[in-house]
N, CA, C, O and the ligand as a Tripos MOL2 file, in Angstrom:
@<TRIPOS>MOLECULE
protein
  277   275    70     0     0
PROTEIN
NO_CHARGES

@<TRIPOS>ATOM
      1 N          24.8920  -51.6500   51.5180 N.3       1 MET1
      2 CA         26.1890  -51.6020   51.2250 C.3       1 MET1
      3 C          27.0320  -51.0180   52.1980 C.2       1 MET1
      4 O          26.7500  -49.8670   52.5280 O.2       1 MET1
      5 N          28.0000  -51.5580   52.7250 N.am      2 SER2
      6 CA         28.8280  -50.9990   53.7450 C.3       2 SER2
      7 C          30.1160  -50.4970   53.3460 C.2       2 SER2
      8 O          31.0570  -51.2850   53.4400 O.2       2 SER2
      9 N          30.3460  -49.2880   52.8990 N.am      3 GLY3
     10 CA         31.5990  -48.7060   52.5400 C.3       3 GLY3
     11 C          31.9480  -49.1740   51.3320 C.2       3 GLY3
     12 O          31.4210  -50.1530   50.8050 O.2       3 GLY3
     13 N          32.9670  -48.4070   50.7800 N.am      4 LYS4
     14 CA         33.5700  -48.8620   49.3490 C.3       4 LYS4
     15 C          35.0070  -49.4790   49.4990 C.2       4 LYS4
     16 O          35.9860  -49.2030   48.8070 O.2       4 LYS4
     17 N          34.9370  -50.3670   50.5390 N.am      5 ASN5
     18 CA         36.3280  -51.0230   50.6800 C.3       5 ASN5
     19 C          36.6550  -52.2650   49.7520 C.2       5 ASN5
     20 O          37.4880  -53.1280   50.0250 O.2       5 ASN5
     21 N          35.9170  -52.2230   48.6800 N.am      6 ASP6
     22 CA         36.0230  -53.2540   47.7480 C.3       6 ASP6
     23 C          37.4200  -53.3430   47.1350 C.2       6 ASP6
     24 O          37.8590  -54.3900   46.6590 O.2       6 ASP6
     25 N          38.0270  -52.3070   47.1670 N.am      7 ARG7
     26 CA         39.3790  -52.0340   46.5340 C.3       7 ARG7
     27 C          40.3850  -52.7090   47.2490 C.2       7 ARG7
     28 O          41.3730  -53.1210   46.6420 O.2       7 ARG7
     29 N          40.2540  -52.8830   48.5230 N.am      8 THR8
     30 CA         41.3820  -53.5430   49.4110 C.3       8 THR8
     31 C          41.2560  -55.1090   49.3270 C.2       8 THR8
     32 O          41.0330  -55.8120   50.3120 O.2       8 THR8
     33 N          41.4180  -55.5680   48.0750 N.am      9 TYR9
     34 CA         41.3400  -57.0950   47.9000 C.3       9 TYR9
     35 C          42.4210  -57.7420   48.7380 C.2       9 TYR9
     36 O          43.6050  -57.4070   48.6980 O.2       9 TYR9
     37 N          41.9610  -58.6070   49.4300 N.am     10 SER10
     38 CA         42.8850  -59.4790   50.1410 C.3      10 SER10
     39 C          43.1910  -60.6810   49.2620 C.2      10 SER10
     40 O          42.3040  -61.5040   49.0370 O.2      10 SER10
     41 N          44.4640  -60.8170   48.7340 N.am     11 GLY11
     42 CA         44.6230  -61.8250   47.8420 C.3      11 GLY11
     43 C          46.2640  -62.0980   47.6760 C.2      11 GLY11
     44 O          47.0370  -61.1450   47.5690 O.2      11 GLY11
     45 N          46.6520  -63.2630   47.6650 N.am     12 LYS12
     46 CA         47.9330  -63.3780   47.3860 C.3      12 LYS12
     47 C          48.2430  -64.5800   46.3430 C.2      12 LYS12
     48 O          47.6510  -65.6540   46.4520 O.2      12 LYS12
     49 N          49.0680  -64.3770   45.4690 N.am     13 CYS13
     50 CA         49.1330  -65.3510   44.3610 C.3      13 CYS13
     51 C          49.5030  -66.7370   44.9480 C.2      13 CYS13
     52 O          50.2720  -66.9430   45.8860 O.2      13 CYS13
     53 N          48.8220  -67.6370   44.2320 N.am     14 VAL14
     54 CA         48.9200  -69.1200   44.8200 C.3      14 VAL14
     55 C          50.2940  -69.6420   44.4910 C.2      14 VAL14
     56 O          50.7260  -70.6010   45.1300 O.2      14 VAL14
     57 N          50.9900  -69.0970   43.5670 N.am     15 ASP15
     58 CA         52.2170  -69.4970   43.0590 C.3      15 ASP15
     59 C          53.3500  -68.8140   43.8190 C.2      15 ASP15
     60 O          54.1630  -69.5200   44.4160 O.2      15 ASP15
     61 N          53.4520  -67.5270   43.8330 N.am     16 CYS16
     62 CA         54.6550  -66.9940   44.3100 C.3      16 CYS16
     63 C          54.3540  -65.9310   45.6060 C.2      16 CYS16
     64 O          55.2420  -65.3010   46.1800 O.2      16 CYS16
     65 N          53.0750  -65.8800   45.8990 N.am     17 GLY17
     66 CA         52.7880  -65.1830   47.1910 C.3      17 GLY17
     67 C          52.8160  -63.6330   47.0240 C.2      17 GLY17
     68 O          52.9210  -62.9390   48.0350 O.2      17 GLY17
     69 N          52.7310  -63.0930   45.8540 N.am     18 SER18
     70 CA         52.8880  -61.7820   45.7540 C.3      18 SER18
     71 C          51.3020  -61.1490   45.7110 C.2      18 SER18
     72 O          50.3360  -61.8390   45.3890 O.2      18 SER18
     73 N          51.2190  -59.8320   46.0630 N.am     19 PRO19
     74 CA         49.7410  -59.2690   45.9870 C.3      19 PRO19
     75 C          49.1920  -59.3350   44.6070 C.2      19 PRO19
     76 O          49.8250  -59.3270   43.5510 O.2      19 PRO19
     77 N          47.8630  -59.4030   44.8010 N.am     20 LEU20
     78 CA         47.1180  -59.4440   43.3820 C.3      20 LEU20
     79 C          46.6310  -58.0430   43.0540 C.2      20 LEU20
     80 O          46.5860  -57.1890   43.9390 O.2      20 LEU20
     81 N          46.2530  -57.7770   41.7610 N.am     21 GLU21
     82 CA         45.6780  -56.6490   41.4220 C.3      21 GLU21
     83 C          44.5400  -56.9010   40.6620 C.2      21 GLU21
     84 O          44.4670  -57.9520   40.0250 O.2      21 GLU21
     85 N          43.5130  -55.9640   40.6380 N.am     22 LEU22
     86 CA         42.3240  -56.2790   39.8470 C.3      22 LEU22
     87 C          42.6370  -56.1910   38.4240 C.2      22 LEU22
     88 O          43.2860  -55.2440   37.9790 O.2      22 LEU22
     89 N          42.1430  -57.2700   37.5980 N.am     23 TYR23
     90 CA         42.2550  -57.5670   36.2380 C.3      23 TYR23
     91 C          40.8840  -57.1760   35.5730 C.2      23 TYR23
     92 O          40.7870  -56.3690   34.6490 O.2      23 TYR23
     93 N          40.0940  -57.6830   36.0160 N.am     24 GLU24
     94 CA         38.4520  -57.6450   35.4880 C.3      24 GLU24
     95 C          37.4740  -57.9330   36.4890 C.2      24 GLU24
     96 O          37.6870  -58.8290   37.3050 O.2      24 GLU24
     97 N          36.4620  -57.2840   36.5050 N.am     25 ILE25
     98 CA         35.3270  -57.5820   37.3930 C.3      25 ILE25
     99 C          33.9940  -57.5740   36.7720 C.2      25 ILE25
    100 O          33.7490  -56.6740   35.9680 O.2      25 ILE25
    101 N          33.1080  -58.4540   37.0370 N.am     26 ASP26
    102 CA         31.8990  -58.4430   36.5160 C.3      26 ASP26
    103 C          30.8220  -58.5400   37.6810 C.2      26 ASP26
    104 O          30.5560  -59.6130   38.2220 O.2      26 ASP26
    105 N          30.2450  -57.3740   38.0110 N.am     27 PHE27
    106 CA         29.3590  -57.4610   39.0920 C.3      27 PHE27
    107 C          27.9790  -58.1970   38.9310 C.2      27 PHE27
    108 O          27.3780  -58.7580   39.8480 O.2      27 PHE27
    109 N          27.6040  -58.1160   37.7300 N.am     28 LYS28
    110 CA         26.2880  -58.7570   37.3310 C.3      28 LYS28
    111 C          26.3640  -60.3160   37.6220 C.2      28 LYS28
    112 O          25.4190  -60.9340   38.1110 O.2      28 LYS28
    113 N          27.4950  -60.8540   37.3010 N.am     29 LYS29
    114 CA         27.7570  -62.2840   37.3440 C.3      29 LYS29
    115 C          28.3720  -62.5980   38.6500 C.2      29 LYS29
    116 O          28.4590  -63.7730   39.0050 O.2      29 LYS29
    117 N          28.7950  -61.6530   39.3750 N.am     30 GLY30
    118 CA         29.5650  -61.8680   40.6320 C.3      30 GLY30
    119 C          30.7820  -62.5680   40.4820 C.2      30 GLY30
    120 O          30.9420  -63.6680   41.0110 O.2      30 GLY30
    121 N          31.5650  -62.0720   39.8690 N.am     31 ARG31
    122 CA         32.8150  -62.6820   39.5560 C.3      31 ARG31
    123 C          33.9240  -61.7240   39.2370 C.2      31 ARG31
    124 O          33.6230  -60.6380   38.7410 O.2      31 ARG31
    125 N          35.1540  -62.0160   39.4710 N.am     32 ARG32
    126 CA         36.2340  -61.1130   39.0210 C.3      32 ARG32
    127 C          37.6210  -61.9710   38.8500 C.2      32 ARG32
    128 O          37.8140  -63.0970   39.3110 O.2      32 ARG32
    129 N          38.5000  -61.2240   38.1210 N.am     33 ILE33
    130 CA         39.7830  -61.8480   37.9570 C.3      33 ILE33
    131 C          40.7880  -61.0490   38.4960 C.2      33 ILE33
    132 O          40.7210  -59.8570   38.1960 O.2      33 ILE33
    133 N          41.7130  -61.4080   39.2240 N.am     34 MET34
    134 CA         42.9200  -60.8000   39.7720 C.3      34 MET34
    135 C          44.0300  -61.3180   39.0400 C.2      34 MET34
    136 O          44.0030  -62.3940   38.4440 O.2      34 MET34
    137 N          45.1230  -60.4510   39.0950 N.am     35 GLN35
    138 CA         46.3190  -60.8100   38.2960 C.3      35 GLN35
    139 C          47.4610  -60.5570   39.3130 C.2      35 GLN35
    140 O          47.5030  -59.5290   39.9890 O.2      35 GLN35
    141 N          48.3160  -61.4710   39.3840 N.am     36 CYS36
    142 CA         49.6320  -61.4000   40.1950 C.3      36 CYS36
    143 C          50.4080  -60.3820   39.6750 C.2      36 CYS36
    144 O          50.7180  -60.3170   38.4860 O.2      36 CYS36
    145 N          50.8280  -59.3500   40.7690 N.am     37 THR37
    146 CA         51.7720  -58.1730   40.1740 C.3      37 THR37
    147 C          53.0950  -58.7130   39.8550 C.2      37 THR37
    148 O          53.8550  -58.0190   39.1800 O.2      37 THR37
    149 N          53.4620  -59.8860   40.2680 N.am     38 ARG38
    150 CA         54.7430  -60.3450   39.9400 C.3      38 ARG38
    151 C          54.8960  -61.3530   38.8410 C.2      38 ARG38
    152 O          55.7280  -61.1910   37.9480 O.2      38 ARG38
    153 N          54.0590  -62.4430   38.9030 N.am     39 CYS39
    154 CA         54.4050  -63.5180   37.9510 C.3      39 CYS39
    155 C          53.1140  -63.3630   36.7830 C.2      39 CYS39
    156 O          53.1280  -63.9940   35.7260 O.2      39 CYS39
    157 N          52.1760  -62.5570   37.1130 N.am     40 GLY40
    158 CA         51.1100  -62.5120   36.1360 C.3      40 GLY40
    159 C          50.0930  -63.5760   36.0150 C.2      40 GLY40
    160 O          49.3320  -63.6370   35.0500 O.2      40 GLY40
    161 N          50.0790  -64.4340   37.0180 N.am     41 LEU41
    162 CA         49.1540  -65.4910   37.1280 C.3      41 LEU41
    163 C          47.7350  -64.9900   37.2790 C.2      41 LEU41
    164 O          47.6120  -64.0460   38.0610 O.2      41 LEU41
    165 N          46.7200  -65.4000   36.7320 N.am     42 TYR42
    166 CA         45.4030  -64.9410   36.7650 C.3      42 TYR42
    167 C          44.6780  -65.7830   37.8520 C.2      42 TYR42
    168 O          44.7640  -67.0100   37.8940 O.2      42 TYR42
    169 N          43.9720  -65.0470   38.7100 N.am     43 HIS43
    170 CA         42.9490  -65.7700   39.8020 C.3      43 HIS43
    171 C          41.6120  -65.4320   39.6050 C.2      43 HIS43
    172 O          41.1650  -64.2850   39.6040 O.2      43 HIS43
    173 N          40.9110  -66.5880   39.4180 N.am     44 PHE44
    174 CA         39.4410  -66.3810   39.2410 C.3      44 PHE44
    175 C          38.6480  -66.4560   40.5580 C.2      44 PHE44
    176 O          38.7310  -67.4100   41.3320 O.2      44 PHE44
    177 N          37.8950  -65.4040   40.7430 N.am     45 TYR45
    178 CA         37.1670  -65.3000   42.0740 C.3      45 TYR45
    179 C          35.5960  -65.3150   41.6490 C.2      45 TYR45
    180 O          35.1760  -64.8800   40.5770 O.2      45 TYR45
    181 N          34.8650  -65.8480   42.5990 N.am     46 LYS46
    182 CA         33.6290  -65.7780   42.4770 C.3      46 LYS46
    183 C          32.8090  -65.5430   43.7600 C.2      46 LYS46
    184 O          33.1330  -66.0740   44.8220 O.2      46 LYS46
    185 N          31.6750  -64.6870   43.6260 N.am     47 LYS47
    186 CA         31.1060  -64.2140   44.8970 C.3      47 LYS47
    187 C          30.2400  -65.4460   45.3660 C.2      47 LYS47
    188 O          29.5600  -66.0950   44.5710 O.2      47 LYS47
    189 N          30.3110  -65.7110   46.6680 N.am     48 ASP48
    190 CA         29.5170  -66.7300   47.2030 C.3      48 ASP48
    191 C          28.1550  -66.2720   47.7980 C.2      48 ASP48
    192 O          27.8130  -65.0910   47.7390 O.2      48 ASP48
    193 N          27.4660  -67.1350   48.3140 N.am     49 PHE49
    194 CA         26.0950  -66.8870   48.8220 C.3      49 PHE49
    195 C          26.0370  -65.6160   49.7570 C.2      49 PHE49
    196 O          25.1250  -64.7910   49.6970 O.2      49 PHE49
    197 N          27.1640  -65.5400   50.6760 N.am     50 PHE50
    198 CA         27.2780  -64.4720   51.5660 C.3      50 PHE50
    199 C          27.9550  -63.2700   51.1410 C.2      50 PHE50
    200 O          28.2370  -62.4010   51.9660 O.2      50 PHE50
    201 N          28.2940  -63.1310   49.6720 N.am     51 GLY51
    202 CA         28.8950  -61.9930   49.2360 C.3      51 GLY51
    203 C          30.2290  -61.8200   49.4030 C.2      51 GLY51
    204 O          30.7870  -60.7440   49.1870 O.2      51 GLY51
    205 N          30.8890  -62.9950   49.8440 N.am     52 LYS52
    206 CA         32.3410  -63.0130   50.0120 C.3      52 LYS52
    207 C          33.0950  -63.5590   48.6390 C.2      52 LYS52
    208 O          32.6130  -64.4130   47.8940 O.2      52 LYS52
    209 N          34.1140  -63.0340   48.4890 N.am     53 TRP53
    210 CA         34.8140  -63.6090   47.2040 C.3      53 TRP53
    211 C          35.5360  -64.9090   47.4840 C.2      53 TRP53
    212 O          36.2240  -64.9950   48.5010 O.2      53 TRP53
    213 N          35.4250  -65.8910   46.6730 N.am     54 LYS54
    214 CA         36.1810  -67.2310   46.9570 C.3      54 LYS54
    215 C          36.9560  -67.3770   45.6460 C.2      54 LYS54
    216 O          36.5330  -67.0060   44.5510 O.2      54 LYS54
    217 N          38.1740  -67.9760   45.8850 N.am     55 LEU55
    218 CA         39.0110  -68.3120   44.8370 C.3      55 LEU55
    219 C          38.4230  -69.3950   43.9560 C.2      55 LEU55
    220 O          37.9980  -70.3020   44.6720 O.2      55 LEU55
    221 N          38.2690  -69.6010   42.8590 N.am     56 VAL56
    222 CA         37.7790  -70.6480   42.2150 C.3      56 VAL56
    223 C          38.9150  -71.4930   41.6710 C.2      56 VAL56
    224 O          39.0900  -72.6880   41.9060 O.2      56 VAL56
    225 N          39.6810  -70.6860   40.8910 N.am     57 LYS57
    226 CA         40.8680  -71.2410   40.1010 C.3      57 LYS57
    227 C          41.9710  -70.2920   39.8840 C.2      57 LYS57
    228 O          41.8380  -69.0860   40.0890 O.2      57 LYS57
    229 N          43.1810  -70.8950   39.4250 N.am     58 ALA58
    230 CA         44.2350  -69.9100   38.9900 C.3      58 ALA58
    231 C          44.6640  -70.5100   37.6520 C.2      58 ALA58
    232 O          44.5920  -71.7130   37.4040 O.2      58 ALA58
    233 N          45.1320  -69.5440   36.7780 N.am     59 GLY59
    234 CA         45.6330  -70.0170   35.5250 C.3      59 GLY59
    235 C          46.3980  -68.9390   34.7710 C.2      59 GLY59
    236 O          46.4550  -67.7660   35.1400 O.2      59 GLY59
    237 N          46.9470  -69.4080   33.7440 N.am     60 ARG60
    238 CA         47.9500  -68.5630   33.1490 C.3      60 ARG60
    239 C          47.1810  -67.5090   32.0370 C.2      60 ARG60
    240 O          47.6630  -66.4070   31.7750 O.2      60 ARG60
    241 N          46.0580  -67.9600   31.4960 N.am     61 VAL61
    242 CA         45.3770  -67.2950   30.4650 C.3      61 VAL61
    243 C          44.0960  -66.5080   31.1540 C.2      61 VAL61
    244 O          43.5250  -67.0120   32.1210 O.2      61 VAL61
    245 N          43.7540  -65.4680   30.6960 N.am     62 SER62
    246 CA         42.5310  -64.6730   31.2470 C.3      62 SER62
    247 C          41.3380  -65.1960   30.8240 C.2      62 SER62
    248 O          40.3750  -64.9560   31.5530 O.2      62 SER62
    249 N          41.1220  -65.9360   29.7060 N.am     63 ASP63
    250 CA         39.8290  -66.4530   29.2340 C.3      63 ASP63
    251 C          39.6180  -67.9220   29.6360 C.2      63 ASP63
    252 O          38.8250  -68.6300   29.0170 O.2      63 ASP63
    253 N          40.2240  -68.3010   30.5180 N.am     64 LEU64
    254 CA         39.9710  -69.6550   31.2680 C.3      64 LEU64
    255 C          38.3980  -69.6300   31.5640 C.2      64 LEU64
    256 O          37.6450  -70.5490   31.2420 O.2      64 LEU64
    257 N          38.0470  -68.5990   32.1410 N.am     65 TRP65
    258 CA         36.6960  -68.2380   32.6480 C.3      65 TRP65
    259 C          35.5490  -68.5210   31.5860 C.2      65 TRP65
    260 O          34.5330  -69.2000   31.7340 O.2      65 TRP65
    261 N          35.9760  -67.8340   30.5060 N.am     66 ARG66
    262 CA         34.8640  -67.9570   29.4290 C.3      66 ARG66
    263 C          34.6790  -69.2620   28.8050 C.2      66 ARG66
    264 O          33.6430  -69.5830   28.2210 O.2      66 ARG66
    265 N          35.7180  -70.0170   28.9410 N.am     67 LYS67
    266 CA         35.6670  -71.3410   28.2760 C.3      67 LYS67
    267 C          34.7440  -72.2700   29.0510 C.2      67 LYS67
    268 O          33.9950  -73.0670   28.4850 O.2      67 LYS67
    269 N          34.8340  -72.1280   30.4180 N.am     68 SER68
    270 CA         34.1560  -72.9870   31.2290 C.3      68 SER68
    271 C          32.5750  -72.7550   31.1430 C.2      68 SER68
    272 O          32.0630  -71.6720   31.4280 O.2      68 SER68
    273 N          31.8850  -73.8220   30.7430 N.am     69 LYS69
    274 CA         30.4300  -73.8230   30.5070 C.3      69 LYS69
    275 C          29.6230  -74.4460   31.5260 C.2      69 LYS69
    276 O          28.3980  -74.4880   31.4040 O.2      69 LYS69
    277 ZN         52.5710  -64.7110   41.4360 Zn       70 ZN70
@<TRIPOS>BOND
     1     1     2 1
     2     2     3 1
     3     3     4 2
     4     3     5 am
     5     5     6 1
     6     6     7 1
     7     7     8 2
     8     7     9 am
     9     9    10 1
    10    10    11 1
    11    11    12 2
    12    11    13 am
    13    13    14 1
    14    14    15 1
    15    15    16 2
    16    15    17 am
    17    17    18 1
    18    18    19 1
    19    19    20 2
    20    19    21 am
    21    21    22 1
    22    22    23 1
    23    23    24 2
    24    23    25 am
    25    25    26 1
    26    26    27 1
    27    27    28 2
    28    27    29 am
    29    29    30 1
    30    30    31 1
    31    31    32 2
    32    31    33 am
    33    33    34 1
    34    34    35 1
    35    35    36 2
    36    35    37 am
    37    37    38 1
    38    38    39 1
    39    39    40 2
    40    39    41 am
    41    41    42 1
    42    42    43 1
    43    43    44 2
    44    43    45 am
    45    45    46 1
    46    46    47 1
    47    47    48 2
    48    47    49 am
    49    49    50 1
    50    50    51 1
    51    51    52 2
    52    51    53 am
    53    53    54 1
    54    54    55 1
    55    55    56 2
    56    55    57 am
    57    57    58 1
    58    58    59 1
    59    59    60 2
    60    59    61 am
    61    61    62 1
    62    62    63 1
    63    63    64 2
    64    63    65 am
    65    65    66 1
    66    66    67 1
    67    67    68 2
    68    67    69 am
    69    69    70 1
    70    70    71 1
    71    71    72 2
    72    71    73 am
    73    73    74 1
    74    74    75 1
    75    75    76 2
    76    75    77 am
    77    77    78 1
    78    78    79 1
    79    79    80 2
    80    79    81 am
    81    81    82 1
    82    82    83 1
    83    83    84 2
    84    83    85 am
    85    85    86 1
    86    86    87 1
    87    87    88 2
    88    87    89 am
    89    89    90 1
    90    90    91 1
    91    91    92 2
    92    91    93 am
    93    93    94 1
    94    94    95 1
    95    95    96 2
    96    95    97 am
    97    97    98 1
    98    98    99 1
    99    99   100 2
   100    99   101 am
   101   101   102 1
   102   102   103 1
   103   103   104 2
   104   103   105 am
   105   105   106 1
   106   106   107 1
   107   107   108 2
   108   107   109 am
   109   109   110 1
   110   110   111 1
   111   111   112 2
   112   111   113 am
   113   113   114 1
   114   114   115 1
   115   115   116 2
   116   115   117 am
   117   117   118 1
   118   118   119 1
   119   119   120 2
   120   119   121 am
   121   121   122 1
   122   122   123 1
   123   123   124 2
   124   123   125 am
   125   125   126 1
   126   126   127 1
   127   127   128 2
   128   127   129 am
   129   129   130 1
   130   130   131 1
   131   131   132 2
   132   131   133 am
   133   133   134 1
   134   134   135 1
   135   135   136 2
   136   135   137 am
   137   137   138 1
   138   138   139 1
   139   139   140 2
   140   139   141 am
   141   141   142 1
   142   142   143 1
   143   143   144 2
   144   143   145 am
   145   145   146 1
   146   146   147 1
   147   147   148 2
   148   147   149 am
   149   149   150 1
   150   150   151 1
   151   151   152 2
   152   151   153 am
   153   153   154 1
   154   154   155 1
   155   155   156 2
   156   155   157 am
   157   157   158 1
   158   158   159 1
   159   159   160 2
   160   159   161 am
   161   161   162 1
   162   162   163 1
   163   163   164 2
   164   163   165 am
   165   165   166 1
   166   166   167 1
   167   167   168 2
   168   167   169 am
   169   169   170 1
   170   170   171 1
   171   171   172 2
   172   171   173 am
   173   173   174 1
   174   174   175 1
   175   175   176 2
   176   175   177 am
   177   177   178 1
   178   178   179 1
   179   179   180 2
   180   179   181 am
   181   181   182 1
   182   182   183 1
   183   183   184 2
   184   183   185 am
   185   185   186 1
   186   186   187 1
   187   187   188 2
   188   187   189 am
   189   189   190 1
   190   190   191 1
   191   191   192 2
   192   191   193 am
   193   193   194 1
   194   194   195 1
   195   195   196 2
   196   195   197 am
   197   197   198 1
   198   198   199 1
   199   199   200 2
   200   199   201 am
   201   201   202 1
   202   202   203 1
   203   203   204 2
   204   203   205 am
   205   205   206 1
   206   206   207 1
   207   207   208 2
   208   207   209 am
   209   209   210 1
   210   210   211 1
   211   211   212 2
   212   211   213 am
   213   213   214 1
   214   214   215 1
   215   215   216 2
   216   215   217 am
   217   217   218 1
   218   218   219 1
   219   219   220 2
   220   219   221 am
   221   221   222 1
   222   222   223 1
   223   223   224 2
   224   223   225 am
   225   225   226 1
   226   226   227 1
   227   227   228 2
   228   227   229 am
   229   229   230 1
   230   230   231 1
   231   231   232 2
   232   231   233 am
   233   233   234 1
   234   234   235 1
   235   235   236 2
   236   235   237 am
   237   237   238 1
   238   238   239 1
   239   239   240 2
   240   239   241 am
   241   241   242 1
   242   242   243 1
   243   243   244 2
   244   243   245 am
   245   245   246 1
   246   246   247 1
   247   247   248 2
   248   247   249 am
   249   249   250 1
   250   250   251 1
   251   251   252 2
   252   251   253 am
   253   253   254 1
   254   254   255 1
   255   255   256 2
   256   255   257 am
   257   257   258 1
   258   258   259 1
   259   259   260 2
   260   259   261 am
   261   261   262 1
   262   262   263 1
   263   263   264 2
   264   263   265 am
   265   265   266 1
   266   266   267 1
   267   267   268 2
   268   267   269 am
   269   269   270 1
   270   270   271 1
   271   271   272 2
   272   271   273 am
   273   273   274 1
   274   274   275 1
   275   275   276 2
@<TRIPOS>SUBSTRUCTURE
     1 MET1         2 RESIDUE 1 A MET
     2 SER2         6 RESIDUE 1 A SER
     3 GLY3        10 RESIDUE 1 A GLY
     4 LYS4        14 RESIDUE 1 A LYS
     5 ASN5        18 RESIDUE 1 A ASN
     6 ASP6        22 RESIDUE 1 A ASP
     7 ARG7        26 RESIDUE 1 A ARG
     8 THR8        30 RESIDUE 1 A THR
     9 TYR9        34 RESIDUE 1 A TYR
    10 SER10       38 RESIDUE 1 A SER
    11 GLY11       42 RESIDUE 1 A GLY
    12 LYS12       46 RESIDUE 1 A LYS
    13 CYS13       50 RESIDUE 1 A CYS
    14 VAL14       54 RESIDUE 1 A VAL
    15 ASP15       58 RESIDUE 1 A ASP
    16 CYS16       62 RESIDUE 1 A CYS
    17 GLY17       66 RESIDUE 1 A GLY
    18 SER18       70 RESIDUE 1 A SER
    19 PRO19       74 RESIDUE 1 A PRO
    20 LEU20       78 RESIDUE 1 A LEU
    21 GLU21       82 RESIDUE 1 A GLU
    22 LEU22       86 RESIDUE 1 A LEU
    23 TYR23       90 RESIDUE 1 A TYR
    24 GLU24       94 RESIDUE 1 A GLU
    25 ILE25       98 RESIDUE 1 A ILE
    26 ASP26      102 RESIDUE 1 A ASP
    27 PHE27      106 RESIDUE 1 A PHE
    28 LYS28      110 RESIDUE 1 A LYS
    29 LYS29      114 RESIDUE 1 A LYS
    30 GLY30      118 RESIDUE 1 A GLY
    31 ARG31      122 RESIDUE 1 A ARG
    32 ARG32      126 RESIDUE 1 A ARG
    33 ILE33      130 RESIDUE 1 A ILE
    34 MET34      134 RESIDUE 1 A MET
    35 GLN35      138 RESIDUE 1 A GLN
    36 CYS36      142 RESIDUE 1 A CYS
    37 THR37      146 RESIDUE 1 A THR
    38 ARG38      150 RESIDUE 1 A ARG
    39 CYS39      154 RESIDUE 1 A CYS
    40 GLY40      158 RESIDUE 1 A GLY
    41 LEU41      162 RESIDUE 1 A LEU
    42 TYR42      166 RESIDUE 1 A TYR
    43 HIS43      170 RESIDUE 1 A HIS
    44 PHE44      174 RESIDUE 1 A PHE
    45 TYR45      178 RESIDUE 1 A TYR
    46 LYS46      182 RESIDUE 1 A LYS
    47 LYS47      186 RESIDUE 1 A LYS
    48 ASP48      190 RESIDUE 1 A ASP
    49 PHE49      194 RESIDUE 1 A PHE
    50 PHE50      198 RESIDUE 1 A PHE
    51 GLY51      202 RESIDUE 1 A GLY
    52 LYS52      206 RESIDUE 1 A LYS
    53 TRP53      210 RESIDUE 1 A TRP
    54 LYS54      214 RESIDUE 1 A LYS
    55 LEU55      218 RESIDUE 1 A LEU
    56 VAL56      222 RESIDUE 1 A VAL
    57 LYS57      226 RESIDUE 1 A LYS
    58 ALA58      230 RESIDUE 1 A ALA
    59 GLY59      234 RESIDUE 1 A GLY
    60 ARG60      238 RESIDUE 1 A ARG
    61 VAL61      242 RESIDUE 1 A VAL
    62 SER62      246 RESIDUE 1 A SER
    63 ASP63      250 RESIDUE 1 A ASP
    64 LEU64      254 RESIDUE 1 A LEU
    65 TRP65      258 RESIDUE 1 A TRP
    66 ARG66      262 RESIDUE 1 A ARG
    67 LYS67      266 RESIDUE 1 A LYS
    68 SER68      270 RESIDUE 1 A SER
    69 LYS69      274 RESIDUE 1 A LYS
    70 ZN70       277 GROUP 0 **** ****
């Protein structure tokens, strides 16, 4: 583990381009949800093979994630 810089999430809203803030994170499943600080759009990220966060989808409701089977 190299540093605790996981808080400096680089992410911009796909809709309005505003910075995102952390909404929910699940380290076990390697995924997290970021929310736009301006329009409230949720961004769903998944950790890829190399441990990098990848945007999977964006949506208006926070439980889009749980519905996907
Ligand atoms: Zn936005």
